[in-house]
N, C-alpha and C positions, 0 to 999 in steps of 0.2 A: 829537103829542110833540116836544119841543124839546131841544138840544143846547146846555148851555154851554160855551164854550171858556174857561177862566179863563188869564190869562197874567200872571203875575207880571214887573215890567219893573223894570231898574236899569241905567241907564248903556248902552242898546242903540240909541243914535243910527245905525249902519250898518246895522242887521239889521231894526229894527222896523218900517219900511214894506215892505220884502221879504215878512215872515214874516205880516203883517196880508194882503197882497196874496195869497197862496198859501192862505190860510184862506177867504178871501172867493170864490175862484176854484173850490175843491174842490167836487166834487159829492157830496150828502150825501142820504139816504133821508129825512130830517127836518128840520125848520127849525134853524136854529142863531142864537146871539147870541155875540158877544165880550164878554167883560168884561176888560178891560186895568187893572191895577193898579200906576201908577207910584211907586216906592218911594223917592221923592225922587230923580230923577236931576237930574246937575249938567251932562251933556256935551251940552245941548241936546235931547234926547230927551223931555223935558217940555214944550219948546214944540211942537214936531209934534204931539204928543198933545193938547193943547189945540183945535188945529183938527179934530179930529176928535169933537169932544162933541156935533156937531148930525148925525151920521151914525145914520140910522135902527137898523142893527144893530150898533153900537158902543156900550158903557159906559165911560166910562173915569173912573177913581177915582184921586184924588191923595192921598200919604200926606203929611204935612207934615214929615216927619223920617223919615231912613232906617231901617228895623226890618229888613229881612231876608225871606228869600224866604217862609219859614213864614208871617210876619205879613202878607204881601202875600196869599199865598191863602187865608189866615183871613179876609181883608178879601173877596176875590172872592167863596168860599163863601157870605158873608152876603149878597151882592147876585146872588147866581146866581138865575134864574125857571127853568131848564128841570129837564126831567125828568131828564136825564143830565148829567153833569158832566165834562169832561176837562181835564188840566193841561197845558198847553202853553209852553214855554220861549219869551222872547222871541228869541233866536240862531236860527241856522239849522240847530242840530245833528239835528234830529227833522224829519220830512216829515209835513205835514197830511194828504198823498194819502192815508195809511193810516189816517186816521180810520177809514174804512168798516170795516175788518179788523177793529179794534178794537173798535168798536161792536155788531158781529155777536154775539158770544156774550150780550149783554145784549137785543139786540132779538129775536134769539131765544128769549127766556125762559130761558137756561141758567145765564145768571151775574148775579150783584149789583155784582160789582167785578172789573174786567181789568186787569193788569200787561202792560204791554210788556215785552219782553225784546232785550237787544241781542248775547244769548249763545246763542239757539237760532234755529234757521230759517235759511234760505238766503240772508237779504238783504244788502244789499252793506253795509260798515262801512269807515270810515277808518281807518286803520292809524296807532296813536298810542302812547301811554305804558303801557310793559311795567307798571311798580310801580302805576298806576292801575287796571289789570284786575285785577292781583293783589290789590290793596286793596278793589275793588269785591265781590270773590267770598267774601273774607275777611267782609266785612261783611253780605252776603247769607247766608253760612254761619253767623254768630252770631244773627242775626236769625231765622233759621231753628230756630236750636236753642230758643229762647225761644216762638217762634209756633207749632211745629210745622207749618208750612208747608213746601213743596217749591220753593219760587221759585229762578229762575236770577239774577234781577236786582231784588234790593230796591230798588236806588238809582235806577231808571230815573227819566225825568221823565213817561214817559206813563203815566198811571194813570186809568182810567175808572170813575166811581162812579154809581150809581142815587143820585139826590137824596136818597130815604130812606135811604139809608146814611150818607151824609157829615153829614146832619142829626143824627145819634147821634153825633158825634165832635166832641168839643171840641180844637181844636188850640191846643197850648200852645208849642209850639217856635218861635223867632221866625226861625232860620235853616235850613241844611241839615238840621238834626236833623228837620226836618219828615217826612223819608222814612221813617227808621226808626220815627218815632213813629206815623206814620198808618198802615203796614203793622203795629204791634203792637193797635194799638185797633180796626183793622177784623177783624184776625184773632179778636178777643174776641169779637166779635159772630157769629161762626159764620156769616158769609156764604159763599155761592158763589164763589169765585176762580178766575178762568182766566187762563191767561199766552197772549200771542200774540207771535211773532217779529216784530221792527222792524229798520229799516234805521238805521244811526248815521253821522252826519257830525260826529265829534268836532272842538271847536277847540284850539287851542294856548292857551298863555298870552298870547304876542304878538298872537293874534286876539282875545282879550277873555275868556278864559276865566276863573272867578272863585273855584272852589273851592279849598280848599287841603288840606294836610296837616292844620291845626288842626281845619278841619271834619269830617276821619275819626276823630281822636280823640275829639269832641263826639259822632260818630255812634255809638263803643264805648260812651259814656258812657248816650247816650239808648236804647241797646238794652238795657242792663241796667237802665235806671232803668223803662221801660215793662213791660220783661220781667218784670221782680218785683214790680210793683204788683198 
């Protein structure tokens, strides 16, 4: 069995090397491959990624124009060869040492999909923006209304899928609307979904955080769009 770690990347010059090193050093019970999709970075990230093209465990794919996180993930999923896929952001907000516990429900034969959650369990969290946390909970609540799931963190980066599940999903959203879209489409497949508490070291906007209030409004639209289809 093999794990495909799909990393959408845009202008992450300061964090892409540390996150790759963390992933390569983490101990896993199965083989792994890294699939990095550079979404037309302009800060020097692209130059560094070119140097990794000969690495035996890393595949780097370059978009020729900036398209968004959803588009980068769509490309990564198409190139993945593993039996299980996990999404990893290119920043340092999420800890790859937690892969093992995220994979466990799938490897134990209990789950088809696993969501991480920043809001359950006793893991450490950086204290940041109040209104972001409220927004996340509202979006999760709205998503749950349409999917009839009881997730606590729909917007979380860490989502793990069996390849057989993700192969049934057509990703249409280009940007951060990917999160509610994939949640709605996976729920419609009647998959067995688990949730696992994770730690979280969020970034400030000065440190490179990219999501904005506009993405929140788009997420509401996406929840209704795919929830009513």
